[in-house]
N, C-alpha and C positions, 0 to 999 in steps of 0.2 A: 392659449392664444398664440397665434403665429407671430414670428418676429416682425414681419412686414406690417402686420396689422397694428402691433404695439408701437412701432416706429411712427406709423401714420397718425395714430391717436395722440401720441406725444407731440408730434409736429403741429397737429391741429390745436392743441392746448398751449402751444408755445412753451413746452417743458422738455425735459430730457428723459431718456430711457436709461436707467441705471441698473446694472447687474448687482444685486445685493448679496446673493449667496451663489457663487459660481460653482461650488463643489456639490451642491444639492442636485438631485435627480427628480424632476427636470430643474435646470437653473432658475433661480428666482430673480425677477426683475421688478423694478418699481418706476413709476412715472413721477418725477419730481423736478424741482428747480435745483440743479446740481450745485450751482454757485452759492445759493442760499444754504444748502446742506453743508457744504464745506465751511462756510463762514460760521454757522451755528456750532459745528463740531469744534472749530478752533476756539470759539468763545467758551465752550464748555470745558475744553482742555485747559485754557488759561485760568478759568475760575477754579477748577480743581487744583491746579498748581498753587494758586493764591491761598487756598484753604488748607493746603498740605502743611503739616508741622515740620519745621526745619530742625533737624537734629545737628547740634553743633558739637564737635569733638575737639576738646582742648588737649594739649599735650604737655606733660611735665617730664623733664629729663633729669635723671639722677645718676650718680656714680656709686659703685658698690661700697667704697670707703668714704662715707659722707659723715661730716661732723654733726653732733647733736643739734646745734643751733641751726645749721643749714637744713637739716632734716625737718625741723619744726617750721622753718620758713616755707619750704616746699610743701609741707603738709597743709599749712595755712592757705597756700594758693589752691591746692586741690580742694580743700573744703569750700573756699570761695566759689570755685567753678561749679561744684556740686550744688551749692545753695542757689546758684543762678539757674540751675536746671540743665547744665551742659554735661555731656559725658566727658570723662577724662581718661586719656591714654597715658599711662605711666610707663616710661621707657628707662631701663637701666642700661647704660653704655659700658661695656667691658673693654679694657685696653690691655694689650700685652699678656702678661701672665695671669691677669685677673680672669681671663677666659677659662682657665683650668679650674676655677672655683665658682661655678654657677650657683652653688648652694648659698653663697653670700647674697647674691641678687634675689634669689627665691625667698630667703628669710626677710630681706628688706621689704619686698613687695607684700609678703604676708603680714608683716608688722604694719605697713601703711594701710592695708585693707582693713585690719582690725581697728586701727586708730580712727579711721573715717567711717566706721560702720554705722554711726548715728546719722550720717548725712547721705550715704549711698551704699551700694552693694557691688560686689565683684561680678561683673557681667561676663568677662572672659578671664579665666585664671592665667597665671604666669606661664608664658611660653617663650622658649629660647628660639630666636631666629638669627643665626649668624653671630655677630658681635653684640647683639642687643637682646634683652629680655623685656617683654611687654606684658602689660595687664590693663584691662579696660574696666573702669569704674563707672557706674551709672547712678544717677540720683534716684532717691526713693520717689514713688508716685506723688505728684502734687508739689514737688519742690519748687517748680517754676512759679506756680500760682502763689505759694507762700512768699517767694522772693518779690513778686509783683505787689503783694499786699503790704510788704514791709516798706517798699519804695514805690508808691503809686505813680509818681512822675517819671521814675527811672533815673532821676538825676543823682540821687544819693546825697543830696545836700544835707548839711548839718542842721539840726532843729534850731529855730530862733531862740535866743536867750533874752531874759529880761535884764536890761542893763541899768534899770533905775536904782538899784541898790549900790551902785559904784560911788555915789556922792559922799 
């Protein structure tokens, strides 16, 4: 169909002539309500964004020379993040002469990865970038649904206790 004829048909129907595939030979055009088309495309994009899964990356920072109790505390935070279904980026920050001993940081990250293996796995192994060494841990499949099942309201409130025995 000639362009003039297509434009006339579109004008008679009170619609728009929209070029759908400009690179095709011959170019493909469609007669449609362009405003309605744009609105529906925006609605579809908004709906797909709403249904898209949000990946949250939490970060835990450590130093190469960390005390055992501090390590256990940081490990507890990492476990809590993994149980909630979040990824965890573990960063070891080197200062001064510590930068000449990257194997200390590597060993610490390997130890942490082994300690939290029940809750998640190493997604990105230890990498040195400048003064920092990073590793990314991801939760096992279904960790988020298990966390929701454990706390259905998400409030994390303590269970009610029977106080009638106090008398």
